[in-house]
N, C-alpha and C positions, 0 to 999 in steps of 0.2 A: 868350469865345474859349478854346478848349481849349489845354492845355499843349503846347508843342513839345519833344519829347524826341529827343535824338540819342545814339547809342551806337556806340563803336568802339574800335579799338586805337590807342595813342599812338605817334606818331613825334616824338621830342623833339630839339630843337635849342637852341643857345646864344643869345647876344645878337647884335644887329646883323645879322640875316639880311636882306640887302638884295634889292631887286627884281631885280637882275641875277643873284643866286644862285637866286632863285625861278624865274625864266624868263630865261635868258641872252639878251642882245641879238641874238646871231646868229640867233635863231629868230623874231625879230619881223617877219618878212616876211609873216606871216599873223595874222589875228585869229580864226581858227577854233579854238574851244575844244578840240576833239578833237586837233588837230595840236599845240597848245601843251602839252596834258597829257603828251604823249610825252616832253617834255624838262624837265618840272617838277622842280626841285631838283637837276638833274643835276650841277651844279658843286659842290654842297655834300654831296650824298648820291647817288652814282651808282646805288645800288640802290633808291632811293625808288619809282620808277615800277613796278619789279618787285614790290615788297613791299606797296604801298598797296592797300587794299581799299575798296570803297564803304562809307561811314560812318566810316572812320578819322578821327582827329583829330590835328592838329599842336599840339604844346605847345612854346613857346619862351620865352626869357628876356626881355631888354629890347629895345625899339625894333625889333620885328619889322616888316618891310616898308619899311625906310628906303631911301633912294636916290631913284630917279626917280619920277615921278608916273604911270607907266604902269599902265593898268587891266589889262594882260595878266597881271600877277602874281596877283591874286585870281581872275581867270578861269581861269588854268592850274591853280591849286590846286583850285578847285571842280570843274573838269573831270576831275581825277584820281579824284573820288569823295569827297574829304575833305569831311566834314560841318561842321567848325568849326575855328577856331584859338583857342587860349588862350595868353596871354602876360602878362608883367608889364606891358608897355606896347607900344603900336603907334605907328608913324609916322602922323601925322595924315592925310596924303593916302591912305595905304594903308587906314586905318580907313574913310574915306569911300568909297573905291573898293570896299571889301569889302561894305559895306552896299548900295551901289548895284548890285552884281552879285549880291546875295543870299547872300553868304558870311558866316555868323555868326562874330563874333569877340568874345571875352570877356577881360577883364582880371581876374586873380586871382593875386596873388603867393603866397598860401597854397597854391593848387593847383599852381602851377608848381614850387614848392620841393619838394612831396611826391611829385608824379607822376613816374614813371620811364618810360623808353622801353620799349614793349611792354605797359604796363599797359592794362587795359580800363577805360574810363570811360563814364559816362552823364551827359549834360547836360540839365537842364531849363531851357530858355531863358526860359520864362515866369517862373519863380521864381528864376533865377540860381543854381541848385543844381548842383554838380558832384560826382558820386559816383564814387569810385575803387572799382570792383567788385573789382579784384585785391587791394587792401589793406583793403577794407571801411571806407573813410574818406569823409567828406563835407566839401566846401569851399564857400565862398560867393563869388559874383561879383555884379555889378550885374544885376538882371533886365532883360530887354529891354523897353523901353516898348511899349505896344500897337501904335502906328503902325509901329515897326521890326519887330515880329513879323509884321505884315501885309505889309511889304516882303519879308521873308525867305520867308514862305509863298508869295508871288507869284513867287518866283524872282529878285527884284531890283526896282529902281526902275521899269524899263520895264514889267515885268509888272504891278506895282502900279498904274501910271498907266493901263495898258490896262484893268484890271479896274474902276478907279474911273470911267472915262469911258463 
């Protein structure tokens, strides 16, 4: 299997970014990813949607995605064009929902500490290597197991199941 490489500009946040901050409950009248993307992060960063570009990466501190178990949060993030999220830690249900929806997430306290808002980084999901292009530094995270790489490449668990059957 070939390496999965992601590259983008960083949007950095602190600890305990909850699912209601990722996609406020007032917008949960739809499950349409494009509609959800319009409001992603608006209560924590009103300019996020204006500034995010396809491929960009969210970096956060501890317990990213805490709160409710809604799948809308990783769906909204992915629909904005964000290619991955790196944090010190994730809420368990957000972690599962992210993989199920095909949003790569990585834990790397070393990377989180060093990476700044606006840095350009490159992630090798296969090897678990995070390169900070801006600072010319390299950090390590846990490589994605092959089956998770297949889920990510298929766009999520449903896509993986469709391809497997």
